[in-house]
N, C-alpha and C positions, 0 to 999 in steps of 0.2 A: 325556559322562562323568558319569553321575548319581551323586549322593551318597546314602548311607543313614545318617540320624541314628537310631541304635538306641535312643535314650532321650530323650524330650522330654515335658514335662508340658503338653500342648496344652490341657488343661482349666483351666490356671492363670488366675486373674484378671489377673495381669500380662501374660499372653500374649493375652488376649481382644482388646485394641485392635489387635493386630497379626495376628490370625488370618486375616483375608481376604487380606492380603499373603502370608502363609505358604502358604496354600492355592493362591494363584495361582502362586507359585514352584514348588510341588510339581507342578502341572499343566504348567507351561512347561518345566521342566527334568527331568521324569520322576524327580524326587527321591522317596525313600521315607523314611517316618518311622514309628517305633513310638511310639504315644502311651501313656504309662505311668499306670496307675491306682494310687491309694494307699489307697482305701477304696471301699465299694460305690458311692457316688454318682459319684466320679470315674472308676471303672472303667466304669460304665454310660455316662458321657459320652464316654469315649474310644472305646467300642465304637460309639456313635452316629456319631461323627466318621468312624471307620473304615468303617462301612457306607455312608457317603455319598461316600467318596473312594477310588478304586481303589488309590492308592499310600500310603494311611495304614492302619496296622494297630494293634491294641490289645493291651495287657497288663492283666490283671485280678488284683488282689491287695490285701493289707492291709499297709500300711507299719508297720515295727516301732515307730516313734515314736508311733503312734496306737493301738497294739493294746491298751493298758490299758482302753480304753473299748469294745472290740469284744465282741460276744456271738455266740452260735451263729447268730442271725438274720443278722448281717452276713456270716458265712461262707456261709450259704445263698444270699445274694444274689450272691456270687461264683460259687458252683456253678451258679447258674441261667444264667450267660452263658459259662462257660468252654469249652463245647463249640462255640460259634459259630466258624465257620471264620476270621473276621477277628480272633478272639482268638488270637494266635500265641505268647503267653508267659504265665507265671504270676508275678505280682509287681506292684509292687515289694515284695519281702519281704527279710528279713535280720535283722541284729543291730546294736545301736547302744548304746555306752556313753558317747558324748559328751554326749547330752542325757539329763537325768534325768527322762524323761517316762513311763517304763514299767519295772516290775521286770524284771530280766534273765530270770528264769525264765519269766515270762509271754511275753516275746519269743520265747524258745526253743520254748515250746509252739506258738505260732502259726507259727513258722518250720518246725517239723517237719510241721505240717499242709500247708504249701505244698510242701515237698519230696515228701511222699507224693502229693499231687495231681499234681505234675510227672511223677512216674513213671507214675501211672495214666493220665494223658492224653497222655503222650509229648510234652509241651510244655516248653520250657526255662524255668528260673527266671531272674528278673532280680533279682540279689542286691545288697543294700545292706549295707555294713559300715563302721563308724566307731569308732575307738578300741577295737577288739576283734579285731584281726587274728588273734592266736593262737587265741582262742576260736572264731572263725569257721572257720578251717581245720580245727581239731580236730573241730568239729561236722560239717563237710562230710565229712570222712573217716569219721566214725562213721556217718553216715546214708547213705553211698554204697552202691549196690547193684551187685554185680559190679565193685567198684572204680571206679564211675562216678557222676557227677552230671551231669544235663542242665542246663546253665546258663551264665550270663554273669556275670562279676564286673564289675558296673557301676561306672563312674567310678573305675577302679582307681588306688590310690595306695600300694599295699603294697610289700613287699620283693621282691627277686628270688626268695628262697626260697619265699615264699608263692605267687608267680606260678607257680613250677615245680610246687608241690604241686597247685595248681588245674589246671594243664595236665595233670598226671599223672592227674587224675580225668576228663579229657576236656573240660574247660571252656574257654570263650572269655574273653579279657581285653579289656575295653573301656576306651578312654581318652577323657576329656573335656577341657575347656579347661585344667584344672590342669596338664596335661603341657606346656603352652605357657608357663607362668609362668617368669620368670627364676630364681626360687628352686628350680625343680623339676628341677635337673640330675640328681639321683639317680634320679628317676622316669623321665627320658628314657633313662638307662642301662638301666633295667629294660625299657623299651619296645623297646630294640634286641634283646632276647633272646627276644621272643615270636615263635613260628613264624608264617610268612606266612599259614597257613590258620587261625589262631586269633585274629587281631587284629581289633578292631572300633573304630569311632569313634562319638562321641555328643556332644551338647551338655549334657544334663541341664538344658535350658532350662526355666524362665527364669533359672536360677542360673549363677554363675561364668562370665561371659563370657571368652572366650580373649584372650590377648595377640594383637594390639595393641588390642583393643577392650574392655579390662577396665573402663573407665569408662562403657561403654554399657550401659544397662539398658532392658528386660530382654535377657538372652541369647535368641537365636532360632535355630531349626534351620539357617538359612542360614549361620550362623557356624561350622558344623562344618567348613567348608573350611579354616579356620585351624588346627584340630587336624590335619587331613589334611596340610597343608603342613608343619607342624612334624614330624610323624612321618615323612613322606617324607624330609626332610632328615636326621633322626636315623638313619634306617635305610639311607640311601644309595641310595634309589631315586627314580624320578620320581614326581611327584604323580599322574600318570595311572595308574601302576602301583599305587600305594598305594590310590587311590580304587577302581580296578577290583577289587583284591583284597578290600578291606573290604566292597564292595557284594556280591561273591560270597559272602563269609563270612557276612554278615548274612542273605542269602537262604537259605543252608544251615542256619544255626542256627534260623531261624524257619520252616523247612520251606516255603519259598517258591520253591524252585528251578524248579518247573514253571510259575511265573507270570512269569518274567523275559521281558521283551519283546526 
């Protein structure tokens, strides 16, 4: 019953001391992981990891919190690798009003570039949003083509209405460790409403370890099982069913269905 962690920062310095253990688990358990890039260097490192491990895949993109320092040369570095078959997604991209690291109009400019690239390459976006839920959904609806966005709402913590509007655009909703927190009852109610064929699980490692491991640092991809356990209980299904469904959904959104073993 393999797990698919759809969002992990495997190039993180916090992950580095644990990477050999993670890679061993990936091999032993046929687990799959999408390693998420946040700038040109991390995107290239994620691709190198993916190229050397059958069950690891990469996403290439420029994170909104860093994009004030990006130039066209950084974008060119993403374009140089995005066609590689192990690059299965565009991102991490998005919008963020929590951190005051980048003017919002600059974030929007770079986000629109990622959306256009997603459509041109037919690869899903990995979308980050924080403290700008309304702005994000309005932006997605404006940029949609044929009422469609190819993408994943990563580490979703939004409202039921936002989830519905994302689903109406054809998107997938991914839950990380935050859905397991005791204070996240409202988010668990949202998780109940996501259709079986659109729900995903992730760790966002090395950040936000799930309950009951919140004191453990760093968060690692193997901990995604705790998010799976929580969602299975909330949705009234077996863990086996939840894991099987999310594994199939991840393979579908990343266009990996022909590679399932």
